[in-house]
C-alpha positions in Angstrom: 182.0 -22.9 165.3 179.3 -21.1 166.8 177.4 -18.3 164.9 178.3 -14.8 164.0 175.8 -12.7 165.2 176.1 -10.7 161.9 177.5 -11.0 158.3 177.3 -7.6 156.3 177.2 -8.3 152.1 178.9 -6.1 149.9 179.0 -6.5 146.5 182.0 -5.0 144.6 183.0 -4.2 140.7 185.9 -2.3 139.8 186.2 -0.3 143.0 189.8 -0.4 143.3 190.0 3.5 144.7 187.7 2.7 147.2 187.0 0.1 148.6 189.8 0.1 151.3 188.1 3.4 152.2 185.0 1.0 152.7 186.4 -1.9 154.4 188.9 -0.3 156.6 185.8 1.8 157.6 183.0 -0.4 158.6 185.8 -3.4 160.7 186.1 -0.1 163.2 183.0 0.8 163.1 181.7 -2.3 163.8 185.0 -3.2 166.1 184.0 -0.9 168.0 180.8 -2.1 169.3 182.2 -5.2 170.1 180.1 -7.1 167.5 180.8 -10.3 166.3 181.2 -9.9 162.5 182.0 -10.6 159.1 181.9 -8.0 155.9 182.0 -10.6 153.3 183.3 -9.1 150.4 181.7 -10.0 147.0 184.8 -9.8 143.9 181.8 -9.7 141.2 184.4 -10.4 138.1 185.9 -6.9 138.6 188.2 -5.9 135.3 191.0 -3.3 137.6 192.9 -4.4 140.9 189.7 -4.9 142.8 191.0 -8.2 143.8 193.7 -7.1 144.6 193.0 -5.4 147.5 190.7 -7.4 148.2 193.9 -10.4 148.8 195.1 -7.8 150.4 193.1 -6.6 152.3 192.1 -10.0 153.7 195.5 -10.3 155.0 195.6 -7.5 157.5 191.4 -8.5 158.9 190.5 -11.6 160.2 186.6 -10.3 160.1 187.3 -9.5 156.5 186.0 -12.9 153.9 186.7 -12.6 150.1 184.5 -14.9 147.7 185.5 -14.0 143.8 183.0 -15.8 141.3 182.3 -14.4 138.1 180.8 -11.7 136.4 176.5 -12.0 137.5 176.0 -8.5 138.3 174.6 -6.8 140.9 171.6 -8.3 142.1 172.6 -12.5 142.1 175.4 -10.7 143.5 173.7 -9.9 146.5 171.8 -12.5 145.9 174.3 -15.2 146.8 176.0 -12.8 149.7 172.1 -13.3 151.0 171.7 -17.2 150.9 175.5 -17.9 151.9 174.9 -16.3 155.1 171.9 -17.7 156.1 173.3 -19.1 159.2 174.2 -15.6 161.1 171.8 -14.1 163.3 171.5 -10.6 161.1 172.4 -10.0 157.5 173.8 -6.6 156.4 174.0 -4.9 153.4 175.6 -2.1 151.7 177.3 -1.8 148.3 180.7 -0.5 147.3 181.0 3.2 146.4 180.0 4.4 149.6 177.3 6.7 148.8 175.6 5.9 152.5 178.1 6.8 155.7 178.5 4.4 158.2 177.6 6.8 160.6 174.0 5.4 159.9 174.5 2.1 161.1 174.6 2.2 165.3 170.8 3.7 165.4 169.8 0.2 163.3 172.1 -2.0 165.5 170.2 -0.3 169.1 166.9 -0.8 167.4 166.9 -4.4 165.9 165.8 -6.1 168.5 162.4 -4.4 168.4 162.0 -4.6 164.7 162.9 -8.2 161.7 163.6 -5.4 159.6 165.8 -2.1 159.5 166.3 0.0 156.2 167.5 3.8 155.6 164.6 6.0 153.3 168.2 8.1 151.7 167.3 11.7 151.0 169.2 13.9 149.1 169.1 12.4 146.4 170.0 14.9 143.0 169.4 11.3 140.5 168.8 12.4 137.3 165.0 12.0 135.9 164.9 8.6 134.9 166.6 6.8 138.2 164.1 9.0 140.0 161.3 7.9 137.7 162.4 4.0 138.1 162.5 4.5 141.8 158.9 5.8 141.9 157.5 2.9 140.1 159.9 1.1 142.5 157.7 1.9 145.2 154.2 1.8 144.0 155.5 -2.0 142.2 155.6 -2.7 145.6 152.6 -1.0 147.1 150.5 -3.2 145.4 151.6 -6.0 144.7 153.0 -7.1 148.3 152.4 -4.0 150.6 153.2 -0.3 151.3 155.2 -1.4 154.6 158.9 -0.2 153.2 159.8 3.5 151.4 162.9 3.4 149.8 161.8 -0.1 148.6 166.3 -0.6 146.7 168.0 1.0 149.5 170.7 -0.7 149.5 171.1 0.1 153.8 169.5 -2.9 155.3 169.4 -5.2 158.4 167.5 -7.7 158.8 167.2 -10.7 161.5 168.4 -14.4 159.5 165.3 -15.3 161.5 162.3 -13.5 159.7 163.5 -13.9 156.0 164.8 -17.4 155.6 161.2 -18.4 154.8 161.6 -16.3 151.5 165.2 -15.4 150.1 166.2 -19.4 149.4 163.3 -19.6 146.5 164.0 -16.1 145.3 165.5 -17.8 141.4 169.5 -16.9 141.2 168.9 -14.8 138.4 167.2 -12.1 140.1 168.4 -8.8 139.2 166.6 -6.6 141.8 166.6 -8.8 145.0 166.0 -6.2 147.3 162.4 -4.8 146.2 160.9 -8.5 146.6 163.0 -8.9 149.7 161.3 -5.9 150.7 158.4 -6.4 149.2 157.6 -10.1 151.1 158.4 -8.3 154.7 155.3 -6.2 153.8 154.0 -8.6 152.9 154.5 -11.2 155.8 154.2 -8.1 158.4 157.6 -7.8 159.2 157.9 -4.8 162.1 160.4 -2.7 159.9 162.8 0.3 161.1 163.0 3.3 158.7 165.7 5.8 159.0 166.6 8.8 157.2 170.2 8.5 155.8 172.4 11.4 153.2 173.7 10.1 150.5 176.4 11.4 148.4 177.9 10.9 145.3 180.2 8.4 144.1 183.8 10.6 143.7 185.6 7.1 142.3 184.1 4.4 139.8 181.1 4.7 137.6 177.2 3.9 138.1 177.1 0.5 135.7 174.2 0.8 134.2 173.2 3.7 132.1 169.9 5.0 130.1 168.3 2.8 128.0 170.0 -0.5 130.1 168.9 0.9 132.1 165.0 0.9 131.6 165.9 -2.3 129.7 167.0 -3.4 133.1 164.2 -2.3 135.5 161.6 -3.6 133.2 162.7 -7.3 133.7 163.5 -6.5 136.8 159.8 -5.0 137.8 158.5 -8.3 135.7 160.6 -10.9 137.6 159.1 -9.3 140.8 156.2 -9.6 139.3 156.5 -13.1 138.6 158.2 -14.3 142.3 154.4 -12.0 144.6 151.8 -14.8 141.9 
């Protein structure tokens, strides 16, 4: 069976109100662009009706594949998706909350032949101070440990040439909380050809942020430590 040109990895947890909209938007865009694609949605143990909605969509769209799994968190779920998609030419990751629109993807796709790692740089993020601080620390951490070729190191809007990343993605531990940090870092360390473009960020209108306050701080400390350990 011919390998897909593009596999889209979408982790999802309790997004019953928006997930159908997200799938429909991406399916239409990628179909209109005549890309040979598959969207893989990883349901991370949702407790609402997300899985039922996804199963209904799966019966309608031939390019949609639903993987249901026990809850392990956003990062490990993304990483599982990456490791299971290394047979495609390209991997694209987007979150399920619709906070970054589909309209920016054609630019990434049009530049793909010139680059290995194409990523968004989120703008107009009116986020709480603690999240801004964590983003700053993340950027500084990656810059010091790996290099500074990527600005928005944890942006969930990234197109990766599989042949450029499959040398290190399999070695990232399955329980890594923020694998996108490590991957952005390795893109710098390996001196991959990086393209970055501004993408406008909009706040979710449904659901809620799953990691808050002190839990977010604890999560961040552990993810920074994992990032450090992987580097050395």
